[in-house]
C-alpha positions in Angstrom: 0.0 0.0 0.0 2.8 2.4 0.9 4.5 1.7 -2.5 1.3 2.6 -4.3 1.0 5.9 -2.5 4.7 6.7 -3.2 4.2 5.8 -6.9 1.1 8.0 -7.2 2.9 10.9 -5.4 5.9 10.6 -7.8 3.6 10.5 -10.8 1.7 13.6 -9.6 4.9 15.6 -9.0 6.0 14.9 -12.6 2.6 15.9 -14.1 2.5 18.7 -16.7 0.6 21.0 -14.4 3.6 21.3 -12.1 6.0 24.0 -13.2 9.8 23.5 -13.2 10.1 25.7 -10.1 7.7 23.4 -8.2 9.7 20.2 -9.2 13.0 21.5 -7.9 14.1 20.1 -4.5 14.9 22.7 -1.9 18.6 23.5 -1.6 20.4 21.4 1.0 21.6 23.2 4.0 25.3 24.3 3.8 25.4 24.3 -0.1 27.5 27.2 -1.3 26.4 29.1 -4.3 29.1 30.7 -6.5 30.0 34.2 -5.4 28.6 37.2 -7.2 30.9 38.6 -9.8 33.5 40.7 -8.1 34.0 44.3 -9.0 37.3 46.0 -9.8 38.4 49.6 -9.9 38.9 50.6 -13.5 40.6 54.0 -14.3 39.0 55.3 -17.4 40.2 58.4 -19.4 37.1 60.2 -20.8 37.6 62.6 -23.7 35.9 65.7 -22.3 37.7 66.8 -19.1 34.9 69.2 -18.3 32.5 66.4 -17.9 34.6 65.0 -15.0 33.7 68.0 -13.0 30.1 66.9 -13.0 30.9 63.5 -11.6 31.0 62.5 -8.0 31.6 59.2 -6.2 28.5 57.1 -6.2 27.2 58.5 -9.5 26.1 55.9 -12.1 27.3 56.4 -15.6 27.2 54.7 -19.0 30.5 54.7 -20.8 30.4 55.1 -24.6 32.9 54.4 -27.3 31.5 56.1 -30.4 27.9 55.1 -30.5 28.5 51.8 -28.6 27.8 51.4 -24.9 30.9 49.7 -23.4 29.8 49.8 -19.8 26.2 50.4 -18.6 25.4 51.7 -15.1 29.0 51.7 -13.8 29.5 53.3 -10.4 31.9 56.2 -10.1 34.4 55.4 -7.3 36.7 58.5 -7.6 37.3 61.6 -9.7 40.9 62.5 -9.1 41.4 66.3 -8.7 42.9 68.4 -11.4 44.8 70.6 -9.0 47.6 68.1 -8.4 46.0 67.1 -5.0 44.0 63.9 -5.0 40.3 63.9 -4.0 39.6 62.1 -0.7 39.2 58.7 -2.3 41.3 59.1 -5.4 43.5 56.4 -6.6 45.5 58.6 -8.9 46.7 62.1 -7.9 45.9 64.0 -11.1 43.1 63.6 -13.6 44.3 66.1 -16.1 46.2 64.6 -18.9 46.5 64.3 -22.6 43.1 64.3 -24.1 40.7 64.2 -21.2 40.2 63.4 -17.6 40.6 60.3 -15.5 37.6 58.7 -13.7 37.7 55.6 -11.6 34.8 53.2 -12.0 33.6 50.1 -10.2 32.9 47.5 -12.9 33.2 43.7 -13.4 36.6 42.3 -14.6 35.0 41.6 -18.0 33.7 45.1 -18.4 37.1 46.5 -17.3 38.7 44.5 -20.1 36.1 45.9 -22.6 36.8 49.4 -21.4 40.5 49.0 -21.9 40.1 47.6 -25.4 37.6 50.3 -26.4 39.9 53.1 -25.1 42.7 52.0 -27.5 40.5 52.6 -30.6 38.0 55.3 -29.7 37.7 58.2 -27.3 35.4 57.4 -24.4 32.5 59.5 -23.1 30.1 59.1 -20.2 26.4 59.8 -19.7 24.9 60.2 -16.3 22.3 57.6 -15.4 
């Protein structure tokens, strides 16, 4: 009798009315999930130095190379000062340089690599989100 109840229960859990979420077993206690993708600090030189004045740590920006979005919703970590003195959380002492201003963004490693590659072939710009 117990075998018949178990068989009926198994058949019912595999029925088409049951969605995939309902068929999953609960996660076992102590099972570790992979960590979220870690962020890195990526220094990015934007073409228009005047735009850097508008940015502050915590701002969200999209980084553009030409008409292509290279990084969407990146968080500004630092905007190094242009006076030779670093801002409070600057990684680099001076943001003025040839052709633009330096901004430090928190992005994934993959996005940092894309930013680096895009910067070699096109001037970068940011838009505030």
